[in-house]
C-alpha positions in Angstrom: 3.6 106.1 104.4 2.4 104.5 101.3 4.4 101.5 100.2 6.5 101.9 97.2 6.5 98.9 94.8 9.7 98.3 92.8 10.1 95.5 90.3 13.2 93.5 90.3 15.3 93.5 87.2 14.4 90.5 84.9 17.0 87.7 85.0 18.7 87.1 81.7 20.4 83.7 81.7 23.8 83.7 80.2 24.7 80.9 77.8 27.0 78.2 79.1 30.2 78.4 77.2 31.0 75.3 75.1 34.3 73.8 76.0 36.6 73.8 73.0 37.5 70.0 73.4 34.0 68.5 73.5 33.3 68.5 69.7 36.8 67.3 69.1 36.2 64.4 71.6 33.1 63.3 69.8 34.9 63.2 66.5 37.8 61.3 68.0 35.4 58.7 69.6 33.7 58.1 66.2 37.0 57.6 64.5 38.0 55.0 67.2 34.8 53.1 66.7 35.3 53.1 62.9 38.9 52.0 63.4 37.7 49.2 65.7 35.1 48.0 63.2 37.7 48.0 60.5 40.2 46.1 62.7 37.5 43.5 63.5 36.6 43.0 59.8 40.3 42.8 59.0 40.8 40.2 61.7 37.9 38.1 60.4 39.3 38.3 56.9 42.7 37.3 58.0 41.4 34.5 60.2 39.2 33.1 57.4 42.2 33.3 55.0 44.3 31.5 57.5 41.7 28.8 58.1 41.2 28.2 54.4 44.8 28.3 53.3 46.9 27.2 56.2 48.4 23.7 56.1 47.2 23.3 59.7 43.6 22.7 58.5 44.3 20.4 55.6 43.3 16.8 56.0 46.5 14.9 57.0 45.0 11.6 58.1 41.9 9.6 57.2 41.1 6.8 59.6 38.6 4.1 58.7 36.7 2.2 61.4 34.2 -0.7 61.2 36.3 -2.9 58.8 39.5 -4.8 58.7 39.5 -5.2 55.0 42.7 -3.6 53.7 41.4 -3.2 50.2 38.4 -1.2 51.4 40.5 0.9 53.8 43.0 1.7 51.1 40.2 2.5 48.6 38.7 5.1 51.0 42.0 6.5 51.9 42.9 7.0 48.3 39.8 8.9 47.3 41.7 12.2 47.2 40.5 13.3 50.7 44.0 14.1 52.1 45.1 17.6 51.5 41.6 19.1 51.3 40.7 21.9 53.7 38.7 20.5 56.6 36.3 23.5 56.5 35.5 23.0 52.9 34.9 19.2 53.0 31.3 18.4 51.9 30.5 15.7 54.3 27.2 14.8 52.7 28.7 14.5 49.2 31.7 12.5 50.4 29.5 10.2 52.4 27.4 9.5 49.3 30.6 8.7 47.3 31.7 6.2 49.9 28.2 4.7 50.1 28.5 3.9 46.3 31.5 1.6 47.0 30.2 -2.0 46.4 31.8 -3.2 49.7 30.0 -0.5 51.8 26.5 -0.9 53.0 26.5 2.6 54.7 29.0 5.1 56.0 29.3 8.0 58.5 31.9 10.7 58.5 33.2 12.7 61.5 35.6 15.7 61.4 38.3 15.6 64.0 39.8 19.0 64.4 42.1 20.4 63.2 43.2 18.1 60.4 41.8 14.6 60.6 38.7 12.8 59.3 37.2 9.5 60.5 35.1 7.3 58.3 32.9 4.7 60.0 31.7 2.1 57.6 29.2 -0.7 57.8 30.6 -3.3 55.4 28.5 -5.6 53.3 28.4 -9.2 54.4 28.9 -11.8 51.6 26.6 -14.8 51.7 27.4 -16.5 48.4 30.0 -16.7 45.6 28.5 -16.1 42.1 30.7 -17.7 39.4 30.5 -16.4 35.8 32.6 -16.9 32.7 34.5 -13.7 33.5 35.2 -14.5 37.2 33.8 -15.3 40.6 32.3 -12.6 42.8 30.9 -12.4 46.3 27.3 -11.2 46.8 25.3 -10.1 49.8 21.8 -11.2 50.8 20.4 -8.3 48.7 22.1 -9.5 45.6 24.7 -6.7 45.5 27.9 -7.9 43.8 30.6 -7.0 46.3 34.0 -7.9 45.0 36.0 -10.6 43.2 36.4 -13.7 45.3 40.1 -13.1 45.5 39.4 -9.8 47.3 36.7 -11.2 49.6 37.7 -12.1 53.2 36.4 -15.5 54.1 35.6 -16.5 50.5 36.8 -20.0 51.1 33.9 -20.7 53.5 31.2 -19.5 51.1 29.0 -21.7 48.8 29.2 -21.1 45.1 26.5 -20.7 42.5 27.7 -21.3 38.9 25.8 -19.0 36.6 25.5 -20.9 33.3 23.8 -18.0 31.6 27.1 -16.1 31.6 29.1 -19.0 30.3 27.4 -18.7 26.9 26.7 -15.0 26.7 30.1 -13.2 26.9 30.0 -12.8 30.7 26.6 -11.0 30.6 23.4 -11.8 32.3 20.0 -12.1 30.7 19.5 -8.3 30.7 22.9 -7.8 29.0 24.5 -6.2 32.1 28.1 -7.3 32.9 28.4 -9.0 36.3 30.8 -6.8 38.2 31.2 -5.2 41.6 28.3 -2.9 42.1 25.9 -4.8 39.9 22.9 -6.7 41.3 21.5 -10.2 41.1 17.9 -10.6 42.0 17.4 -10.7 45.7 14.9 -13.6 45.5 17.3 -15.6 43.4 20.0 -15.2 46.2 17.5 -16.2 48.9 16.4 -19.3 47.0 20.1 -20.4 46.5 20.8 -19.9 50.2 17.7 -22.0 51.0 18.9 -24.8 48.7 22.4 -24.9 50.4 20.8 -25.0 53.8 18.0 -27.5 53.3 19.2 -29.9 50.7 21.7 -31.6 53.0 19.1 -31.7 55.8 16.1 -33.0 53.8 17.8 -35.1 51.1 21.0 -36.0 52.9 23.3 -34.9 50.1 26.3 -32.6 50.9 28.5 -33.0 47.9 26.8 -31.3 45.0 27.1 -28.3 42.6 24.4 -25.7 42.3 23.9 -24.3 38.7 21.8 -21.3 37.7 20.5 -21.4 34.1 17.8 -20.1 31.9 18.1 -22.6 29.0 15.7 -25.0 30.6 12.0 -24.3 31.0 10.8 -23.2 34.4 7.4 -23.7 35.9 4.7 -21.5 34.6 3.5 -18.9 37.1 0.2 -17.3 36.2 0.5 -18.7 32.8 4.0 -17.1 32.1 7.4 -18.6 32.0 9.6 -17.0 34.7 13.0 -18.3 33.4 13.9 -15.1 31.6 13.6 -13.0 34.8 14.6 -15.5 37.5 16.3 -18.4 35.8 16.1 -22.0 37.1 18.3 -23.8 39.6 19.8 -27.2 38.8 21.5 -29.5 41.3 24.4 -31.5 39.8 25.2 -34.5 42.0 28.5 -36.3 42.4 26.7 -39.4 41.2 26.1 -37.7 37.9 22.3 -37.0 37.9 20.7 -33.6 37.6 17.8 -32.3 39.6 15.9 -29.4 38.1 14.6 -27.4 41.1 13.0 -24.4 39.3 13.1 -20.9 40.8 11.8 -18.8 43.6 8.5 -18.0 41.9 7.4 -21.6 41.5 4.2 -22.4 43.3 5.5 -25.6 44.9 7.5 -24.7 48.0 11.1 -25.6 48.0 10.8 -28.0 50.9 8.1 -30.0 49.0 10.4 -30.2 46.0 13.3 -31.5 48.1 11.0 -34.1 49.8 10.0 -35.3 46.3 13.7 -35.5 45.4 14.5 -37.5 48.5 11.6 -39.9 47.7 12.8 -40.4 44.1 16.4 -41.0 45.2 15.2 -43.6 47.8 13.1 -45.3 45.1 16.1 -45.4 42.7 18.3 -46.9 45.3 15.7 -49.5 46.2 15.2 -50.5 42.6 18.8 -49.9 41.6 17.8 -47.3 39.0 20.5 -45.3 37.2 19.0 -41.8 37.4 19.8 -39.2 34.7 17.5 -36.3 35.6 14.8 -35.5 38.1 12.5 -32.6 37.2 10.8 -31.0 40.2 9.3 -28.0 38.5 5.8 -29.3 37.8 4.2 -29.2 41.2 3.2 -32.6 42.6 4.1 -34.3 39.3 7.9 -34.9 39.4 9.4 -36.6 36.4 12.7 -38.5 36.3 14.6 -40.1 33.5 17.2 -42.9 33.5 20.6 -43.2 31.8 20.6 -45.5 28.8 
């Protein structure tokens, strides 16, 4: 019998019913995320507010290392650092302020959480005392005026230069600047004075003398110009009463040569029983001396 073909009824998929709580769950999840973000922001704001306003983060102690100078330590500790918020301290600006202190060569700052600050200073080392009409001050090898002698540790062991320029000019140097902590004396002038204090006793054999710094006497011409106005001229005043004009650091004749010439003139004066008044060593190999009348 012939086969009878019958087609199956076409399948019609029925839609899956949406559960009534699914859209509500998505909405709830979004709200929780939003609430979480809001809570996080709120915590950050509250934390920042606590950090910036709480007394727990205000500088309570400033420790100073690298020096035993009580004046310097107190000066740093009284710069208004205490009470400031440790997060808001501008380390670079504060370091620059401390570096400007005449006693300080350099400084480093370190925050110590939660409320302390350590200052490590490299203190200037005084090498001479510079005496003026207004007072006596310590200076370092670079010519920086550090502090009054009364505030300088070890000042009693330092040699003194008496600046005669200031004695007749109201306490001012040639440029009109007051000599005070933070001011500067020419570095070459300081180096020359240190050389005199070191070599004069060794070369000439004199230990009891006064070193004056003046610009009222002519100094040696350097390249055809008088250098007294810029550098001045050193004068050795002996206990015996004679004066030796040494000149300054720019003179062509080396200091050791000038001191050897001084030693030879002193030997000649002793041999011939001469009563010296002045010895001028500022003219190269042509020293000049005068006698007391």
